[in-house]
N, C-alpha and C positions, 0 to 999 in steps of 0.2 A: 504494500500500500504506500502511496506517495506521502501520506501524512503520518507523523508519529504523534504520540499522545502529549498533549498539554495537560498536566496532571492535576491531581486533587490538591488544590490549595484551599480546601474547605469552602470554596465558593466558586460560582460559575461565571465570574464576571469579566474576564480579562481580555484586553484588546489593545490595539496599537494606538499610540499617541502621535499626534502630528509633530513634525520636526520643529525646531526653534524658528519663530517668526522673525526674530531679530538676531543677526549674526555679525554685528559690527564690532564686537570686541570691546565695547565701552559701556560702562554703567550708565543707566538712565538717571534722571533726576530722582532723588530720594535714596539712591544707593541701595544697600542691603536692607534698609528699613522700609523699602517700598512694599506695598501690599502684594502678596502672592509671590514674593521673592523666595527662592529656594537656595540655600547655602549648603554645599557639600564640603566636608572637612575630613582629611586623613589624619588619624590619631595613632600615636604609639605610646604605650605606657607599660613599663616593666617588661618590655619585649613583646607585648601583645599589640597587634595592629588591628585596627578596625575603622569603619567609616561612620561618620556622624553626619546627620542631615538635620536641617531646621528650615521650616517653611513659615513665613510671616502670615498670620491670619488676620491680624488687626494692627492698626498703627497708633491708636490713641485709646487706651494705653497700648504699648507695644506688646503683642502676644504672638508667640510662635509655638508650633508643635514640633517636637523633635523625637528622633529615635536613633539608635545605633544598630549596626549590624553585629552578628555574633563575632566573638564569643561574649560580648557585652550586651546583655539583653535589657536595655534601659530605654524608656521612652516616657513622654508626658507632654503636658502643655504648660508653658511658663509665661507669666505676665510680668512685664517690666514696668514698674511705676515711672512716671515722668520725673519724679524727684530723684530716683535712683539713676536714671539716665542722665540727669543734669548734674548731680553732685556727688554720687557715691565714690568713695575712695577704696572700694572693695572690688576685686575681680575674681570670679570663680568660674572655672571651666565647666564644672557640673556635668560632665559627660557620663559619669558612672552612677549618677543618682536617679532613682525613680522620683518623678515629680508630677504634680498635676495642679495647675493654677497657682504655683508658688510666686509670690510677689515680694521677695526679700530685697535687701539693698545691694546684693551682689549682682553685677550687670551681666554675668554669664557670657554672652558673645561679644558685647560692646564694652569699651571703657566709657566712663562718663565724660560729658562735655568739660566739666571743671578740671578733671585730671589731664585731659588732652591740652586744654588751654594753658595750664600750669607747665606742662612738659614743654610746650612750644615756646612759652614766654621765658621761663626761668631755667629750662634745661633739666629740671629735676622736680619730682613730685612724690609725696608719700602715697603708698599703696599697700593694701593688704592683699597678698597674692599667695597662691598655693604652689610653691616651687616644686613640692614633691607630689602634686596632684591630689593629695588627700587633706593636707592641713593648711588652713589659712594662717599666714604669719605676716607681721609688719615688715615692710621693706620700703625701698625707694626705687623709683623708676628714673633712669638717667638717659637723657637723649644722646644718641651717638651720631646720627646723621639723618638726612632725608634721602630717600631712594625710590626706586620703582619696583613694584611687586608684580610678578607675572602669574597669571591664572587664566582660566577659561571663562568667558562671559557669553552667555546665550549660545554656547556651542562653538565659539570662535576664539582664537588666541587673543588675549588682551592684557592690559596692565593698568595699575592704578598707583597714584602717589602714596608713599608710606613714610611714617616716622619709625625709625629704627631705634629701639631703646633697650636698656638692660636693667635687671634687678640687681640688688646688692650681691646676690648669690651668683650672678653671671648669666641667668636665664635671659635669652634674647627674645624680644617681642617686636613684631612688625605690626603697625597700627595704621589703618586707612587714614590718610592725611586729609580728613574732611570733618570739620567740627560737628556737622550734623549727622555723621555716620561713621564714628570711630570704631569700626569693626576690627577686632583683633584678627589679623590675617595669618599670623603664624606665631608659634611659641617653640623655642628650642632650648631645652634644659633637661632636667631629670625626666620630664615627659615632653612630648612634642605634638604639635598639631599644625596643619597647614590647610588653609582654604584652597581647594582645587578648582571649584566650579561655582559660579553664581548664575542662576536663571531668573530672569525678570519677566513676568507675564506681560504680554502686549496689552495696551490699553483697551482694545476692543474685545478682550477676553476677560475683562473685569468690568461688570456692567451694573446689574441691578441687585438690590437687597430689599427684601420685605420681611416684616416680622411675622412669624408664624408660631403660635403657641409660645410666645415670649422669647424666641430665638431668631436671629437674622438668618435668612435663607437666600442663597445666591443663585442667580440665573443669568443667562445671556440670551437676548432676544434679537432675532434677525428677520428681515423681510416683512412681507405682508400677505394677507390671505387667511385661510382657515388655520386656527391654532393647532400646531403639532408639538406636543410636549415630548422631549427625548430624555429618557431616564437611563443613566449609566449603570454599569455592573459593579462588582466588587465582592463583598461590601468593602468600603473604605477607599474607593477610587473617586473619580470626578468626571465631569463632562468633557474634559479636554481631549480625550482620545477619539471622540467623534469628529474632531475638526482637523483638517478642512474638508473631510470626506463627505459630510452631510450638508455642508454649507450651500451647495447648489440647490437644495430643496427650498431655500429662502426665496427663490424666484416664484414659487407657487404657494408657499405657506408662510405663516408667521411661526418660525421655528423657535421654540423655547428650550434651550439646553438647561437642564436642571442639575444643580449640585444637591444631592439628596441630603436629608437632615443630618447635620453634624459631619458632613463630608465635603471635600473640595474646599471652597471658600465659605461654605455655610458655617455658622457659629457652632462650636463644639458643645455637646451636652455637658452640663456640669457634673461633678462627682455626685453619685447617688441617684442620678436620673438615667435609667438604663436605655440603651439602644434596643429597639424592637422592630420587627417587621410591621406590626400594627402601627407603631409610631411613624414609620416611614410612609405608610399609606395615608395616615391622617395629615402628615406634613405636606405631602404632595397635593392633597385636596385643598389644604389651606393655602398653598401657593396659587393653585388655580383660582380660588375665590379672590385672593388678594389682587390678582392681576385682572380680575373682572371678566373672566371667560365663563360663560354658562355651560358650554359643552366643548370638549376637546377631542382631538385625535391623540391617542397615547401610544408611543413607541417605547417599548422596554427591551433592553438588550441584556442577555445573560442573567445575572442576579437581578438586574433591573426589570427583566421579564417576570421574575417571581413577584416583585412588587406590583407590576402592572396587572398580573392576573388577580392578585389579592384586591387591587383597586377596582377592577371590573366586578368582582363579586360583591364589593361593598357599595360601589357608586356607579353602577352601569347606566343610570339615568343621566349621568354627566359625561358620557362618552358618545361621540359620534362614530368612532371606529377604534379598534384595538389592533395594534401591530406588534407581534412578538417575534423577536429575532434571536436565534441561537440560545434558546432557553429550555426550561423543563417544568413539568407540572408537579414534581415531587422530588424528594431526596434520593429517589432511586437512581438519578443521574450519577450520583456519587459512586455507586457500585460499578456502573458501566465504565466510569473514568478510571477507577482502580484497576479493573481488569485490563483496560486498554493500555495503561501505562506499563503494566507488566509484559504485555504482548509487544508493544511497539517502542517503548522508551529505550534510550541508551542505558548502559549500566549506571551511570551517574544519575540519570533522571529516574530510573527505577529505584535507586537506593541513594537519595541525596545524602551528602555528608551530614553527620549529626550536628545539631546546634545551629543550623541555618536560621536566620531571621526570615520572616515572610517576604521581606524585600529581596533578600538574596535568593530565596527559593523561586520567586517570580522571575528574577533575572535568568535563572537557570532554565526554567521551563517555558518561558514565553515563546522562544523560537518555534516550539512545536504547536503553537496555536494557529499556525499558518500552513498553507499548502503551496509549494513545499516549505519545509522549515527554513527560517531565515536567520542566519547567524547574526549576532549583534543586536537583534531587535529588542531583546530584554532591556538593554541599557537605554535604547531609544524610547521605550515605554516608560521606564521608571525615572529616568533622569529629570524630565520636566514636571513630573506629576506631583501635585499636592495631595497627599493621601492621609487617611486617618487610621492609624494603627488601633486606636481604641474602638472605633466602629467595627473594624475587621474582627477584632478579638471578641467583642461582646456579641455581635450578630452571629458569627459562625459558631460560637460556643454556646449560644442560647438554645433553649428548648424549641422555640418557634422554628428556627432554621433546621435543627436536627430532626424535627418531626414534620417538616413542611410537606404537605400533600393536598393538592386541590383537585385531584382527579375525579373524585365523586361529585364535586360541586360544579365542574365545568359545564354540564348540560343546562345549568340554570343561567348561563351567560347568554344573553340575547342581543349582543352587540356584534355588528359586522366585524369579523376577525380575520386577519391575514397572519399566517405563520410562516416565517422565513428561516431557512437553515442551510448551511453549507453541507454538501454531500460528504465531505471529509472532516466534518466537525466531530472530533472524538472526545470532546469535553461534555457538551450537552448535545448528544448525538441526534441524527435524523430520526431515530426511533422515538426519542423524547418529544420531538416536534410532531410526529405522527400521532402520538397519544393525545396531545393538545388538540390537534385539528379534528381528530375523531370525536373528542369529547364536547367541543363547542359546536352547537348546531349551525350548519352552514359555513363553517370556517373554511378558508382556502389555505392550502399548503403549497408553498413554492420552495423547491430544492434547487439551490444554486450549484452548478457544476464546478468541480475543481476548486472549491474554496473550503476554508476551515471555519474557525469560530468567528471570523471577522469579515464577513462578505463585503461590508461597506468600505473596507480597506483594500481588499484584494480585487474587487471589481465594483468600484463605487457607481459607475454608470448604470450597471445592471441593477444594483441594489436600489439606487434612488429612483429608477424608472418604475420598479414594482411598488415602492412606497407611494410615489406620486400618483400612479394609476389608481391604486386602491383608495388612498386618502381622498383624492378629489372626487371619486365616485360616491363616497359616503359623507362628504364634508357637510352637506346641507340636510342630512337626515333629521 
């Protein structure tokens, strides 16, 4: 068979992300504090090397979600108060701590404006710093010189101005020479880190926020015509992987790309408020209502198709049409995926190294989500993505997901339904789509030839033509 298995990542969501829209190698206004900026850092501590990433979710106050790859399994959401960003004389790298919503006075990724001002003006400033990566201790930061720091910006080689300074113990820091964005670019001492990549989201991919059930929910709206809501997979992913492949539909529809509740740029749920599939359905309907649409066409891909089916069962009077792409009606997809990975996966994909983070596992397996498998596509998917590790963990580990099964309820869906699947999709297989199409009265099933889990990537013209044909035929129902 031409396709190998893209395996069981505990969810059915995964797909290709568009390449960087800006590749000029220069930071945009706002620098690394710009909304939706993703910072990737290489870290070494006591001989252990790992990757640390942070994605800016809010700018006032500064909030970022971060996680590390194995063998350091740490992640969380951190809030930096404006006071700390302005005046703190404490710097903590914090890569090995589990955190959620911490708003202490250690600035974590950035030095404070006051520290950088003093360093530039007087050549020295007091600082509490963790030279040994574990213990914060009083020291001084001494300016050595100004220099240029080389890194990758939006996928292209770039460089930024830097202040080079040393602590009393000789640890060398490179700091972005921008009073509004004094990001610590590298640390070299008993532990080391280096910013390797900064991704800044294009303006047209950061658009609308509405409050749904007390939380901000992000969407991007394009075009005009009947409203077509597009719901991503995951869980824990975002709308970006649909673009630019589905953008052509904006010529005939008002396309609303949705960042699901607590995912993408949507506000994260606070501690104690669980992520649930029922909550995802309710938030989707809240977004529909907030945007003023009485009825919509709903397109759900992969895990987003799970949510779309649940939405149809709860709110079918609000649907003009339902389009389900490469998805499944029950957790039975998981068993098929498990069997397929053993049959078609490479040795490493069949038996991933122990301790991989879900990010690393995705990078390993994503090439197999395409027909034929495409080397390097895992990095292209994950590098630009703003993802939510907490949504992933809670939703895939929750009872709703593990017992998900709408097969018996599908005959009650009386909404015009189109089911799309690639004939070589070994994640949510054509068999799963056939079950959906047989269960929903009058549903159409369309199998794309020679495609995997992401038909809109592999043949966007064919995929968009089917969506447009069906959507326009039922838009005024």
